[in-house]
C-alpha positions in Angstrom: 94.2 45.7 29.8 92.8 45.0 33.2 90.4 42.0 33.6 88.0 42.9 36.5 84.9 40.3 35.7 85.0 36.5 36.1 82.6 36.2 33.0 85.3 37.5 30.7 86.1 34.7 28.0 89.7 35.5 28.0 92.1 34.3 30.8 94.6 37.2 31.5 97.5 34.8 31.6 97.0 33.6 27.9 95.6 37.0 26.8 98.6 37.5 24.4 98.7 34.1 22.9 98.1 33.4 19.0 94.5 31.6 18.8 94.2 30.1 15.5 92.2 27.0 16.5 88.4 27.8 16.6 84.9 26.6 17.1 82.1 28.4 15.2 78.5 28.2 16.7 75.5 28.7 14.6 71.9 27.5 14.8 70.1 25.3 12.2 67.9 26.7 9.7 64.9 25.3 11.2 65.6 26.9 14.6 63.0 29.3 15.9 65.7 31.3 18.1 66.7 32.6 14.4 63.8 34.9 14.5 65.2 36.6 17.6 69.1 36.3 16.8 68.8 36.6 13.1 69.8 34.3 10.1 73.3 35.4 10.0 73.9 34.8 13.9 77.2 33.1 15.0 79.7 33.1 17.8 83.3 32.3 17.6 85.4 30.8 20.2 89.4 30.9 19.5 92.0 28.6 21.3 95.9 28.6 21.2 95.8 24.7 20.3 94.0 22.1 18.8 93.9 20.2 22.2 92.4 22.9 24.2 90.0 23.6 21.2 88.9 19.9 21.3 88.3 19.9 25.0 86.2 23.0 24.9 84.1 21.3 21.8 83.5 18.2 24.0 82.2 20.4 26.8 80.0 22.3 24.4 78.8 19.4 22.7 77.9 17.8 25.9 74.1 17.9 27.3 74.4 19.9 30.7 72.4 19.6 33.5 70.6 22.9 33.1 68.5 21.8 30.3 65.0 20.3 31.2 64.3 16.8 30.2 62.1 18.1 27.5 64.6 20.6 25.8 66.7 19.8 22.8 69.6 22.1 22.1 70.0 22.5 18.6 73.4 24.5 18.4 75.8 23.7 15.5 79.2 23.3 16.2 81.8 23.4 13.6 85.7 23.3 14.4 88.0 25.8 12.4 91.7 24.8 11.9 94.2 27.2 10.5 
């Protein structure tokens, strides 16, 4: 498979690796974005090792610079083990 867009979530060099470690992203029950995305919305991210997953988890959990001071992100992150 050719990879032509930088925004693809899979690196070509690791595309064939088994990815048993994951992160599930969901929204809390009170989040109003559920009205747009639906109550069952979730996003899964998969990694070949626990250390790669844990590094990604920390980056996802950190408050990044694009939020306004008044923004409070409410995503729920959950580690998935094989």
